[in-house]
Backbone as CSV, one residue per row, in Angstrom:
resi,resn,N_x,N_y,N_z,CA_x,CA_y,CA_z,C_x,C_y,C_z
1,MET,0.833,-1.196,0.000,-0.004,-0.010,-0.003,0.870,1.260,0.008
2,LEU,1.941,1.273,0.737,2.874,2.424,0.789,3.548,2.614,-0.547
3,LYS,3.925,1.536,-1.194,4.626,1.582,-2.485,3.695,2.210,-3.534
4,GLN,2.469,1.843,-3.558,1.520,2.349,-4.518,1.287,3.855,-4.332
5,ASP,1.193,4.342,-3.040,0.973,5.765,-2.773,2.156,6.606,-3.226
6,VAL,3.393,6.091,-2.964,4.581,6.830,-3.363,4.666,6.970,-4.854
7,GLU,4.363,5.928,-5.611,4.476,5.956,-7.062,3.427,6.895,-7.669
8,GLU,2.219,6.936,-7.086,1.174,7.790,-7.613,1.477,9.271,-7.374
9,SER,2.357,9.649,-6.358,2.643,11.047,-6.068,3.668,11.661,-7.007
10,VAL,4.337,10.876,-7.862,5.346,11.400,-8.787,4.652,12.049,-9.951
11,SER,5.022,13.314,-10.281,4.412,14.064,-11.406,5.471,14.888,-12.124
12,LEU,5.341,15.045,-13.459,6.320,15.811,-14.258,5.860,17.272,-14.429
13,PHE,4.779,17.669,-13.782,4.280,19.038,-13.986,5.287,20.112,-13.517
14,PRO,5.932,20.011,-12.316,6.901,21.053,-11.914,8.083,21.168,-12.898
15,PHE,8.562,20.086,-13.435,9.667,20.112,-14.362,9.279,20.874,-15.669
16,LEU,8.104,20.607,-16.169,7.656,21.289,-17.391,7.465,22.773,-17.144
17,SER,6.983,23.164,-15.960,6.808,24.595,-15.635,8.162,25.302,-15.605
18,ILE,9.143,24.687,-14.982,10.478,25.291,-14.917,11.073,25.431,-16.326
19,LEU,10.868,24.382,-17.132,11.394,24.434,-18.491,10.780,25.584,-19.286
20,ALA,9.490,25.772,-19.092,8.809,26.890,-19.801,9.328,28.236,-19.328
21,CYS,9.585,28.362,-18.010,10.122,29.617,-17.486,11.505,29.931,-18.060
22,ILE,12.344,28.895,-18.148,13.703,29.076,-18.697,13.626,29.567,-20.149
23,ILE,12.736,28.909,-20.885,12.579,29.315,-22.308,12.120,30.784,-22.408
24,GLY,11.193,31.138,-21.492,10.716,32.537,-21.509,11.830,33.520,-21.160
25,ILE,12.618,33.115,-20.153,13.728,34.009,-19.739,14.745,34.199,-20.876
26,LEU,15.053,33.089,-21.568,15.990,33.188,-22.703,15.454,34.108,-23.796
27,ILE,14.143,34.005,-24.006,13.538,34.885,-25.038,13.653,36.347,-24.613
28,LEU,13.420,36.608,-23.328,13.546,38.006,-22.851,14.971,38.510,-22.979
29,MET,15.937,37.640,-22.603,17.360,38.064,-22.716,17.723,38.364,-24.175
30,ILE,17.312,37.534,-25.058,17.594,37.766,-26.473,16.947,39.095,-26.942
31,THR,15.711,39.263,-26.448,15.005,40.527,-26.838,15.737,41.752,-26.280
32,ALA,16.216,41.648,-25.013,16.910,42.794,-24.399,18.214,43.100,-25.163
33,VAL,18.949,42.048,-25.545,20.196,42.281,-26.284,19.911,42.936,-27.617
34,ALA,18.836,42.444,-28.236,18.497,43.012,-29.552,18.071,44.452,-29.420
35,LEU,17.323,44.740,-28.373,16.875,46.140,-28.167,18.078,47.039,-27.858
36,GLY,19.077,46.511,-27.128,20.275,47.293,-26.803,21.063,47.659,-28.050
37,GLN,21.151,46.771,-28.974,21.855,47.037,-30.225,21.088,48.061,-31.082
38,ILE,19.792,47.906,-31.019,18.994,48.819,-31.847,19.039,50.229,-31.266
39,GLY,19.161,50.440,-29.981,19.084,51.745,-29.325,20.328,52.635,-29.589
40,LYS,21.406,52.110,-30.073,22.628,52.905,-30.300,22.452,53.943,-31.421
41,ASP,21.587,53.612,-32.367,21.396,54.510,-33.497,20.139,55.379,-33.374
42,LYS,19.519,55.358,-32.185,18.255,56.031,-32.029,18.492,57.392,-31.342
43,THR,17.413,58.219,-31.283,17.415,59.533,-30.692,17.471,59.359,-29.170
44,PRO,17.710,60.457,-28.424,17.715,60.352,-26.971,16.426,59.852,-26.416
45,GLN,15.325,60.369,-27.066,14.046,59.874,-26.509,13.914,58.367,-26.695
46,GLU,14.358,57.943,-27.880,14.269,56.512,-28.136,15.222,55.751,-27.235
47,GLN,16.405,56.425,-27.000,17.345,55.739,-26.144,16.806,55.656,-24.719
48,THR,16.062,56.769,-24.341,15.459,56.727,-22.981,14.468,55.573,-22.876
49,ALA,13.670,55.481,-23.979,12.663,54.371,-23.973,13.389,53.042,-23.988
50,ASP,14.500,53.040,-24.793,15.212,51.753,-24.835,15.863,51.442,-23.507
51,ALA,16.306,52.564,-22.817,16.920,52.335,-21.478,15.905,51.753,-20.549
52,ALA,14.678,52.323,-20.683,13.599,51.763,-19.825,13.354,50.310,-20.170
53,ASP,13.368,50.068,-21.498,13.131,48.666,-21.880,14.292,47.779,-21.413
54,ALA,15.525,48.396,-21.486,16.691,47.604,-21.052,16.592,47.320,-19.576
55,GLU,16.121,48.393,-18.836,15.988,48.169,-17.381,14.934,47.084,-17.100
56,ALA,13.874,47.162,-17.874,12.835,46.108,-17.701,13.401,44.758,-18.080
57,ALA,14.238,44.773,-19.140,14.807,43.508,-19.567,15.768,42.972,-18.511
58,ALA,16.550,43.952,-17.904,17.491,43.537,-16.854,16.727,42.985,-15.669
59,LYS,15.622,43.703,-15.393,14.786,43.218,-14.263,14.230,41.829,-14.560
60,ALA,13.847,41.697,-15.842,13.318,40.384,-16.234,14.422,39.345,-16.191
61,ALA,15.672,39.788,-16.600,16.785,38.847,-16.574,17.084,38.439,-15.139
62,ALA,17.025,39.512,-14.225,17.252,39.175,-12.791,16.197,38.216,-12.292
63,GLU,14.979,38.511,-12.724,13.873,37.594,-12.273,14.091,36.193,-12.858
64,ALA,14.587,36.194,-14.107,14.834,34.883,-14.721,15.948,34.173,-13.993
65,ALA,16.992,34.973,-13.577,18.091,34.336,-12.802,17.548,33.780,-11.482
66,GLY,16.621,34.571,-10.893,15.987,34.060,-9.672,15.233,32.780,-9.917
67,ARG,14.553,32.805,-11.083,13.792,31.583,-11.435,14.751,30.410,-11.668
68,VAL,15.909,30.694,-12.270,16.895,29.640,-12.508,17.369,29.071,-11.176
69,GLU,17.624,30.035,-10.234,18.042,29.579,-8.893,16.963,28.729,-8.257
70,GLN,15.690,29.206,-8.434,14.589,28.388,-7.911,14.550,27.014,-8.605
71,PHE,14.834,27.059,-9.950,14.847,25.802,-10.698,15.923,24.854,-10.147
72,LYS,17.080,25.408,-9.791,18.146,24.582,-9.242,17.718,23.999,-7.893
73,GLN,17.069,24.904,-7.089,16.610,24.421,-5.804,15.554,23.296,-5.959
74,VAL,14.663,23.569,-6.931,13.628,22.536,-7.186,14.281,21.257,-7.687
75,GLN,15.343,21.457,-8.532,16.064,20.266,-9.011,16.692,19.493,-7.876
76,GLU,17.332,20.291,-6.949,17.922,19.617,-5.798,16.864,18.911,-4.951
77,GLN,15.704,19.613,-4.840,14.623,19.003,-4.047,14.137,17.731,-4.753
78,LEU,14.032,17.789,-6.083,13.620,16.587,-6.811,14.627,15.449,-6.649
79,LYS,15.912,15.815,-6.680,16.920,14.768,-6.496,16.797,14.174,-5.082
80,ALA,16.555,15.076,-4.100,16.385,14.563,-2.742,15.141,13.660,-2.655
81,GLU,14.046,14.139,-3.366,12.844,13.294,-3.374,13.113,11.975,-4.081
82,ASP,13.943,12.035,-5.190,14.269,10.777,-5.876,15.046,9.834,-4.936
83,ARG,16.005,10.446,-4.149,16.754,9.613,-3.225,15.822,9.035,-2.154
84,GLU,14.867,9.912,-1.722,13.908,9.453,-0.718,13.023,8.322,-1.295
85,MET,12.629,8.565,-2.564,11.831,7.527,-3.239,12.610,6.227,-3.349
86,GLN,13.893,6.316,-3.710,14.729,5.140,-3.825,14.845,4.430,-2.486
87,ARG,14.997,5.313,-1.432,15.096,4.701,-0.083,13.789,4.032,0.296
88,LEU,12.650,4.706,-0.077,11.353,4.110,0.218,11.173,2.783,-0.540
89,ARG,11.633,2.821,-1.849,11.534,1.568,-2.602,12.358,0.467,-1.982
90,GLU,13.566,0.820,-1.515,14.405,-0.180,-0.834,13.724,-0.674,0.449
91,LEU,13.122,0.302,1.169,12.426,-0.107,2.403,11.254,-1.017,2.089
92,ILE,10.533,-0.665,0.994,9.386,-1.504,0.600,9.869,-2.890,0.190
93,ALA,10.959,-2.903,-0.610,11.501,-4.209,-1.009,11.954,-5.024,0.203
94,GLY,12.618,-4.309,1.166,13.036,-4.977,2.401,11.815,-5.469,3.195
95,ALA,10.745,-4.609,3.215,9.526,-5.033,3.911,8.892,-6.263,3.264
96,ASP,8.906,-6.256,1.887,8.380,-7.435,1.163,9.194,-8.679,1.479
97,ALA,10.506,-8.523,1.488,11.355,-9.684,1.807,11.121,-10.151,3.239
98,THR,10.996,-9.127,4.137,10.735,-9.489,5.530,9.386,-10.192,5.681
99,ARG,8.386,-9.681,4.936,7.061,-10.305,4.973,7.113,-11.750,4.448
100,LYS,7.855,-11.957,3.339,7.993,-13.317,2.832,8.668,-14.219,3.855
101,GLN,9.732,-13.684,4.468,10.396,-14.456,5.506,9.462,-14.767,6.677
102,LEU,8.633,-13.712,7.005,7.672,-13.918,8.102,6.645,-14.996,7.715
103,ASP,6.144,-14.938,6.468,5.190,-15.944,6.029,5.827,-17.346,6.048
104,GLN,7.099,-17.412,5.578,7.795,-18.705,5.610,7.979,-19.196,7.036
105,ALA,8.337,-18.246,7.922,8.507,-18.626,9.331,7.178,-19.068,9.938
106,LYS,6.063,-18.403,9.553,4.756,-18.830,10.046,4.425,-20.215,9.529
107,ALA,4.700,-20.486,8.250,4.445,-21.813,7.707,5.271,-22.886,8.415
108,GLU,6.550,-22.565,8.635,7.407,-23.538,9.348,6.901,-23.740,10.791
109,LEU,6.459,-22.615,11.412,5.913,-22.733,12.779,4.641,-23.596,12.804
110,ALA,3.766,-23.389,11.785,2.548,-24.206,11.729,2.902,-25.670,11.520
111,ALA,3.903,-25.939,10.639,4.314,-27.330,10.444,4.869,-27.939,11.710
112,LEU,5.724,-27.156,12.417,6.271,-27.639,13.662,5.163,-27.874,14.699
113,GLU,4.181,-26.971,14.747,3.063,-27.117,15.683,2.249,-28.380,15.369
114,ALA,2.028,-28.612,14.069,1.297,-29.826,13.663,2.077,-31.077,14.021
115,GLU,3.407,-31.028,13.791,4.226,-32.176,14.162,4.235,-32.389,15.667
116,ARG,4.291,-31.282,16.426,4.236,-31.403,17.887,2.906,-31.997,18.349
117,LYS,1.802,-31.513,17.716,0.501,-32.054,18.052,0.398,-33.526,17.741
118,LYS,0.979,-33.882,16.595,0.974,-35.300,16.207,1.756,-36.140,17.181
119,GLU,2.902,-35.624,17.604,3.706,-36.369,18.567,2.980,-36.455,19.920
120,GLU,2.324,-35.358,20.312,1.544,-35.401,21.560,0.420,-36.426,21.482
121,ASP,-0.250,-36.492,20.320,-1.320,-37.480,20.136,-0.749,-38.897,20.211
122,LYS,0.448,-39.090,19.625,1.071,-40.411,19.708,1.412,-40.772,21.141
123,VAL,1.969,-39.779,21.855,2.313,-40.029,23.263,1.061,-40.329,24.065
124,LEU,-0.005,-39.534,23.831,-1.270,-39.759,24.539,-1.835,-41.137,24.215
125,GLN,-1.777,-41.494,22.919,-2.292,-42.806,22.513,-1.459,-43.919,23.137
126,ASN,-0.142,-43.723,23.144,0.707,-44.752,23.753,0.453,-44.850,25.253
127,ASN,0.236,-43.678,25.904,-0.049,-43.706,27.334,-1.385,-44.396,27.602
128,THR,-2.398,-44.126,26.740,-3.698,-44.803,26.899,-3.564,-46.295,26.691
129,LEU,-2.814,-46.674,25.636,-2.613,-48.110,25.382,-1.848,-48.748,26.538
130,LEU,-0.857,-48.025,27.060,-0.088,-48.556,28.187,-0.974,-48.730,29.414
131,ALA,-1.854,-47.744,29.628,-2.751,-47.849,30.793,-3.720,-49.044,30.606
132,GLN,-4.219,-49.221,29.381,-5.105,-50.373,29.130,-4.350,-51.666,29.322
133,GLN,-3.111,-51.713,28.859,-2.319,-52.941,29.033,-2.034,-53.207,30.509
134,GLN,-1.789,-52.114,31.272,-1.575,-52.296,32.692,-2.827,-52.811,33.400
135,VAL,-3.971,-52.251,32.990,-5.249,-52.713,33.573,-5.485,-54.180,33.206
136,GLU,-5.232,-54.534,31.946,-5.409,-55.921,31.511,-4.442,-56.845,32.233
137,ALA,-3.202,-56.378,32.399,-2.213,-57.189,33.119,-2.646,-57.393,34.574
138,LEU,-3.172,-56.337,35.198,-3.655,-56.456,36.574,-4.818,-57.439,36.661
139,ARG,-5.729,-57.334,35.669,-6.874,-58.265,35.682,-6.402,-59.724,35.485
140,LEU,-5.455,-59.904,34.578,-4.922,-61.252,34.371,-4.195,-61.761,35.618
141,GLN,-3.472,-60.846,36.287,-2.795,-61.253,37.525,-3.801,-61.670,38.573
142,GLN,-4.903,-60.921,38.671,-5.949,-61.285,39.636,-6.591,-62.626,39.278
143,ARG,-6.779,-62.847,37.977,-7.358,-64.137,37.557,-6.392,-65.273,37.846
144,ILE,-5.097,-65.022,37.615,-4.107,-66.054,37.915,-4.112,-66.374,39.406
145,GLU,-4.190,-65.310,40.218,-4.233,-65.552,41.680,-5.497,-66.318,42.067
146,GLN,-6.620,-65.977,41.396,-7.863,-66.701,41.692,-7.756,-68.137,41.229
147,PHE,-7.141,-68.345,40.063,-6.956,-69.719,39.581,-6.067,-70.511,40.528
148,GLU,-5.036,-69.842,41.030,-4.157,-70.554,41.964,-4.907,-70.931,43.233
149,LYS,-5.766,-69.994,43.723,-6.579,-70.330,44.891,-7.539,-71.477,44.581
150,ASP,-8.175,-71.403,43.388,-9.084,-72.483,42.993,-8.327,-73.809,42.855
151,LEU,-7.103,-73.706,42.329,-6.309,-74.921,42.163,-6.000,-75.535,43.504
152,GLU,-5.627,-74.697,44.488,-5.342,-75.189,45.815,-6.597,-75.832,46.423
153,ARG,-7.737,-75.137,46.212,-8.978,-75.684,46.747,-9.334,-77.009,46.079
154,LEU,-9.130,-77.094,44.759,-9.412,-78.334,44.044,-8.473,-79.451,44.482
155,LYS,-7.215,-79.082,44.728,-6.283,-80.093,45.213,-6.719,-80.638,46.565
156,MET,-7.163,-79.727,47.433,-7.651,-80.177,48.753,-8.903,-81.041,48.603
157,LEU,-9.804,-80.641,47.660,-11.002,-81.430,47.449,-10.660,-82.789,46.867
158,ILE,-9.680,-82.852,45.945,-9.253,-84.126,45.377,-8.694,-85.008,46.450
159,ASP,-7.882,-84.402,47.321,-7.304,-85.203,48.429,-8.398,-85.733,49.314
160,GLN,-9.411,-84.888,49.607,-10.524,-85.359,50.443,-11.286,-86.507,49.764
161,LEU,-11.537,-86.295,48.443,-12.257,-87.332,47.709,-11.464,-88.625,47.627
162,LYS,-10.147,-88.516,47.456,-9.303,-89.708,47.454,-9.365,-90.393,48.800
163,ALA,-9.293,-89.579,49.862,-9.391,-90.176,51.227,-10.741,-90.841,51.407
164,GLU,-11.827,-90.161,50.954,-13.162,-90.726,51.088,-13.314,-92.001,50.261
165,LEU,-12.717,-92.000,49.046,-12.756,-93.172,48.198,-12.009,-94.340,48.835
166,ALA,-10.833,-94.014,49.396,-10.074,-95.069,50.080,-10.817,-95.573,51.292
167,LYS,-11.491,-94.680,51.993,-12.275,-95.073,53.164,-13.447,-95.956,52.748
168,ARG,-14.112,-95.587,51.644,-15.217,-96.408,51.184,-14.756,-97.748,50.672
169,LYS,-13.620,-97.806,50.057,-13.112,-99.116,49.582,-12.788,-100.006,50.748
170,SER,-12.362,-99.426,51.860,-12.008,-100.228,53.018,-13.213,-100.744,53.779
171,VAL,-14.406,-100.092,53.542,-15.647,-100.514,54.239,-16.301,-101.621,53.474
172,PRO,-16.673,-102.683,54.085,-17.335,-103.799,53.364,-18.651,-103.346,52.799
173,THR,-19.037,-103.951,51.687,-20.301,-103.623,51.030,-21.475,-103.948,51.902
174,GLU,-22.514,-103.096,51.740,-23.698,-103.268,52.596,-24.456,-104.507,52.188
175,SER,-24.947,-105.170,53.090,-25.689,-106.424,52.856,-27.007,-106.127,52.172
176,GLN,-27.513,-107.043,51.461,-28.790,-106.890,50.772,-29.946,-107.062,51.745
177,VAL,-31.056,-106.362,51.385,-32.285,-106.487,52.172,-33.195,-107.511,51.486
178,VAL,-33.402,-108.652,52.153,-34.208,-109.716,51.575,-35.664,-109.530,51.957
179,ILE,-36.518,-109.498,50.938,-37.953,-109.317,51.177,-38.573,-110.683,51.388
180,GLN,-39.181,-110.866,52.591,-39.788,-112.146,52.974,-41.244,-112.161,52.505
181,PRO,-41.668,-113.243,51.958,-43.103,-113.369,51.624,-43.943,-113.330,52.889
182,SER,-44.968,-112.482,52.927,-45.798,-112.355,54.111,-47.109,-111.753,53.735
183,GLY,-48.037,-111.643,54.695,-49.327,-111.025,54.449,-50.398,-112.033,54.248
184,SER,-51.604,-111.522,54.176,-52.755,-112.408,54.075,-53.332,-112.490,52.680
185,GLY,-52.698,-111.870,51.746,-53.184,-111.880,50.366,-53.114,-113.299,49.803
186,VAL,-54.089,-113.668,49.017,-54.168,-115.007,48.440,-53.959,-114.914,46.935
187,GLU,-52.850,-115.500,46.486,-52.567,-115.579,45.059,-52.648,-114.224,44.379
188,LEU,-52.034,-113.239,44.977,-51.965,-111.924,44.352,-50.819,-111.864,43.341
189,ASP,-51.053,-111.160,42.253,-50.017,-110.945,41.251,-49.332,-109.591,41.561
190,ALA,-48.306,-109.640,42.408,-47.728,-108.427,42.977,-46.618,-107.873,42.064
191,THR,-46.609,-106.563,41.992,-45.519,-105.829,41.338,-44.914,-104.910,42.387
192,PHE,-43.594,-104.985,42.555,-42.935,-104.265,43.647,-42.338,-102.926,43.116
193,ILE,-42.586,-101.916,43.942,-42.013,-100.575,43.675,-41.330,-100.096,44.925
194,GLU,-40.013,-99.809,44.800,-39.244,-99.305,45.943,-39.418,-97.821,46.040
195,CYS,-39.728,-97.307,47.254,-39.861,-95.882,47.499,-38.672,-95.404,48.297
196,ALA,-37.777,-94.690,47.635,-36.586,-94.132,48.276,-36.830,-92.634,48.576
197,ALA,-35.770,-91.952,48.981,-35.941,-90.557,49.381,-36.326,-89.658,48.231
198,THR,-35.739,-89.853,47.063,-35.960,-88.927,45.944,-36.532,-89.588,44.710
199,SER,-36.812,-90.869,44.752,-37.261,-91.554,43.555,-37.939,-92.872,43.920
200,ILE,-38.526,-93.493,42.885,-39.032,-94.860,43.023,-38.295,-95.734,42.055
201,VAL,-38.246,-97.023,42.358,-37.632,-97.984,41.473,-38.663,-99.070,41.191
202,MET,-39.024,-99.228,39.912,-40.065,-100.187,39.524,-39.395,-101.495,39.142
203,TYR,-39.709,-102.576,39.893,-39.128,-103.883,39.646,-40.117,-104.658,38.795
204,ASP,-40.176,-104.347,37.543,-41.069,-105.026,36.587,-40.270,-105.271,35.329
205,GLY,-39.834,-106.468,35.198,-38.996,-106.790,34.057,-37.569,-107.091,34.478
206,PRO,-36.714,-107.385,33.541,-35.347,-107.781,33.886,-34.508,-106.633,34.440
207,THR,-34.836,-105.431,34.088,-34.047,-104.274,34.541,-34.950,-103.292,35.315
208,PRO,-34.567,-102.939,36.544,-35.366,-101.994,37.304,-35.384,-100.626,36.612
209,VAL,-36.478,-99.914,36.767,-36.621,-98.595,36.159,-36.816,-97.579,37.275
210,ARG,-36.016,-96.510,37.279,-36.069,-95.489,38.309,-36.787,-94.249,37.761
211,VAL,-37.684,-93.718,38.564,-38.423,-92.512,38.225,-38.272,-91.502,39.343
212,PRO,-37.839,-90.251,39.087,-37.707,-89.243,40.161,-39.068,-88.918,40.787
213,ARG,-39.029,-88.577,42.046,-40.275,-88.254,42.757,-40.992,-87.080,42.138
214,ALA,-40.229,-86.081,41.693,-40.856,-84.905,41.109,-41.581,-85.192,39.797
215,ALA,-41.279,-86.333,39.147,-41.891,-86.659,37.866,-42.974,-87.718,37.997
216,LEU,-43.357,-88.102,39.190,-44.318,-89.199,39.350,-45.677,-88.868,38.765
217,THR,-46.109,-87.654,38.921,-47.460,-87.298,38.425,-47.537,-87.217,36.899
218,THR,-46.416,-87.102,36.246,-46.418,-86.964,34.782,-45.639,-88.081,34.092
219,SER,-45.057,-89.014,34.836,-44.199,-90.042,34.239,-45.059,-91.059,33.472
220,GLN,-44.759,-91.156,32.185,-45.473,-92.123,31.356,-45.117,-93.573,31.714
221,PRO,-43.842,-93.933,31.981,-43.547,-95.320,32.395,-44.304,-95.733,33.644
222,TYR,-44.434,-94.829,34.617,-45.144,-95.149,35.833,-46.632,-95.356,35.551
223,ARG,-47.214,-94.508,34.711,-48.613,-94.672,34.353,-48.841,-95.977,33.588
224,ASP,-47.895,-96.294,32.673,-48.045,-97.564,31.930,-48.010,-98.753,32.874
225,LEU,-47.159,-98.705,33.856,-47.086,-99.825,34.844,-48.393,-99.936,35.648
226,LEU,-48.914,-98.782,36.075,-50.167,-98.788,36.834,-51.305,-99.351,35.974
227,ASP,-51.379,-98.951,34.728,-52.424,-99.461,33.849,-52.257,-100.949,33.610
228,LYS,-51.021,-101.395,33.511,-50.756,-102.806,33.318,-51.216,-103.626,34.533
229,VAL,-50.895,-103.144,35.744,-51.310,-103.848,36.965,-52.819,-103.808,37.119
230,LYS,-53.427,-102.694,36.769,-54.866,-102.561,36.885,-55.613,-103.550,35.955
231,ALA,-54.990,-103.812,34.793,-55.627,-104.726,33.823,-55.544,-106.183,34.287
232,GLN,-54.709,-106.489,35.227,-54.609,-107.872,35.718,-55.681,-108.103,36.778
233,PRO,-56.389,-109.251,36.734,-57.461,-109.532,37.706,-56.979,-109.512,39.155
234,LYS,-55.818,-110.012,39.424,-55.259,-110.057,40.769,-54.031,-109.172,40.910
235,GLY,-53.924,-108.246,40.007,-52.767,-107.350,40.049,-52.809,-106.381,41.219
236,THR,-51.676,-106.166,41.798,-51.561,-105.222,42.902,-50.132,-104.635,42.926
237,ILE,-50.039,-103.453,43.485,-48.772,-102.789,43.660,-48.342,-102.892,45.111
238,ILE,-47.140,-103.396,45.356,-46.579,-103.433,46.712,-45.464,-102.386,46.770
239,PHE,-45.677,-101.378,47.563,-44.655,-100.333,47.735,-43.698,-100.775,48.856
240,LEU,-42.401,-100.875,48.476,-41.351,-101.200,49.456,-40.873,-99.875,50.035
241,LEU,-41.251,-99.661,51.278,-41.066,-98.345,51.891,-39.751,-98.267,52.648
242,ARG,-38.798,-97.449,52.128,-37.536,-97.200,52.830,-37.794,-96.241,53.992
243,PRO,-36.882,-96.210,54.971,-37.075,-95.299,56.087,-37.163,-93.834,55.684
244,ASP,-36.445,-93.446,54.614,-36.467,-92.049,54.181,-37.351,-91.837,52.965
245,GLY,-38.213,-92.793,52.640,-39.029,-92.687,51.427,-40.493,-92.472,51.674
246,VAL,-40.844,-91.922,52.848,-42.276,-91.756,53.182,-42.897,-90.756,52.220
247,ALA,-42.248,-89.640,51.979,-42.811,-88.606,51.102,-42.971,-89.168,49.696
248,THR,-42.001,-89.890,49.224,-42.077,-90.504,47.892,-43.245,-91.501,47.834
249,TYR,-43.418,-92.265,48.894,-44.497,-93.250,48.973,-45.833,-92.565,48.893
250,ASN,-45.997,-91.509,49.652,-47.284,-90.782,49.629,-47.634,-90.304,48.220
251,THR,-46.652,-89.754,47.520,-46.918,-89.283,46.166,-47.234,-90.443,45.227
252,ALA,-46.440,-91.495,45.289,-46.678,-92.657,44.403,-48.023,-93.298,44.685
253,ARG,-48.387,-93.446,45.965,-49.669,-94.049,46.328,-50.818,-93.175,45.850
254,SER,-50.682,-91.861,45.963,-51.727,-90.960,45.515,-51.990,-91.105,44.041
255,VAL,-50.921,-91.255,43.263,-51.090,-91.452,41.817,-51.768,-92.783,41.551
256,ALA,-51.353,-93.814,42.261,-51.961,-95.161,42.082,-53.435,-95.160,42.408
257,ARG,-53.795,-94.478,43.473,-55.226,-94.424,43.892,-56.035,-93.614,42.857
258,SER,-55.426,-92.570,42.309,-56.155,-91.780,41.311,-56.495,-92.616,40.092
259,ARG,-55.714,-93.680,39.850,-55.956,-94.532,38.702,-56.619,-95.851,39.122
260,TYR,-57.072,-95.916,40.386,-57.828,-97.043,40.923,-57.039,-98.366,40.823
261,VAL,-55.788,-98.303,41.275,-54.921,-99.476,41.245,-54.793,-99.990,42.688
262,THR,-55.022,-101.282,42.894,-54.878,-101.884,44.197,-53.406,-101.808,44.632
263,ASN,-53.165,-101.448,45.880,-51.789,-101.286,46.314,-51.705,-101.549,47.809
264,GLY,-50.507,-101.837,48.202,-50.210,-102.057,49.613,-48.785,-101.619,49.861
265,LYS,-48.338,-101.766,51.147,-46.974,-101.349,51.445,-46.297,-102.381,52.314
266,LEU,-44.960,-102.352,52.207,-44.148,-103.249,53.005,-42.901,-102.468,53.435
267,ALA,-42.688,-102.381,54.753,-41.546,-101.626,55.265,-40.257,-102.383,54.967
268,VAL,-39.210,-101.617,54.621,-37.873,-102.159,54.336,-36.928,-101.572,55.337
269,ALA,-36.231,-102.426,56.078,-35.273,-101.967,57.064,-33.884,-101.794,56.439
270,GLY,-33.270,-100.633,56.668,-31.921,-100.378,56.133,-31.927,-99.870,54.727
271,GLN,-30.694,-99.687,54.208,-30.514,-99.103,52.864,-29.816,-100.067,51.920
272,GLY,-29.845,-101.373,52.205,-29.189,-102.325,51.327,-29.983,-102.541,50.048
273,ASN,-29.384,-103.288,49.139,-30.036,-103.573,47.887,-31.242,-104.520,48.117
274,ILE,-32.270,-104.275,47.348,-33.489,-105.101,47.464,-33.238,-106.462,46.847
275,ASP,-33.605,-107.544,47.621,-33.470,-108.933,47.150,-34.872,-109.532,47.142
276,LEU,-35.370,-109.775,45.941,-36.717,-110.325,45.792,-36.683,-111.833,45.419
277,SER,-35.589,-112.467,45.693,-35.450,-113.870,45.295,-36.440,-114.777,46.015
278,LEU,-36.684,-114.549,47.295,-37.643,-115.382,48.027,-39.055,-115.176,47.526
279,ILE,-39.354,-113.930,47.137,-40.709,-113.657,46.564,-40.895,-114.438,45.269
280,HIS,-39.877,-114.403,44.409,-39.978,-115.113,43.146,-40.090,-116.623,43.363
281,GLN,-39.356,-117.172,44.344,-39.441,-118.592,44.652,-40.834,-118.988,45.123
282,SER,-41.419,-118.139,45.975,-42.771,-118.480,46.496,-43.822,-118.451,45.338
283,ILE,-43.571,-117.509,44.402,-44.508,-117.435,43.263,-44.393,-118.678,42.410
284,LYS,-43.178,-119.205,42.217,-43.001,-120.427,41.398,-43.652,-121.648,42.062
285,LYS,-43.592,-121.729,43.396,-44.192,-122.872,44.075,-45.713,-122.815,43.937
């Protein structure tokens, strides 16, 4: 903006004015010299007039000399202004160079700031990742410690189970509970059902069938057995009642009564295996 203002202020008008003044002064001087030559051959009156003209010409010449001096001063002023203009141009050029350097420095600063920000983001990301890894390592360490505790507990449990197994192996097997034929029933076709604490065992066929107590009301095998016994003219259900099977017996008997099946009960002492061999022998006889 400064460079444009300085260039627009330069004008050739003062120089042309001075040049016109000089030309006018030269014309006056030539005219005065010519009039002086002409006055030598004239009358006194003419010479007086010529003297007046010469005086006017001298005055004009003096004024012209003054104008020349002013022209020199203006010339010196113009040279000074030219030097000032040159200095201003140099200052403007220096300012432009400085501005370019400033812009370059700003660009480099922005690049450095972006690089610093990028490095800070990397450091922050690395710190976050490190914190996550530390948390994960702590969690894994806690799990390892818990696993070690569980392993110790399992080892103790295994040792207890081994001791219990060895203890059970050293104890002789429990004797069987033999069911003795008894009662007043005459030629009954009996089917035996063992009532234990949590289930019943149906002794009908070569392999006993166990039914959980909770499934007695909906068990299809138990219903099929009841229907089979009901279809026999002398069919009856004999519940073998264990000491801990009272609740199971009540449920099983209730289901049998709901289906109108003849039933009875026989107490079983102890928890040994049921032996129905004597019952089968009496049936064969």
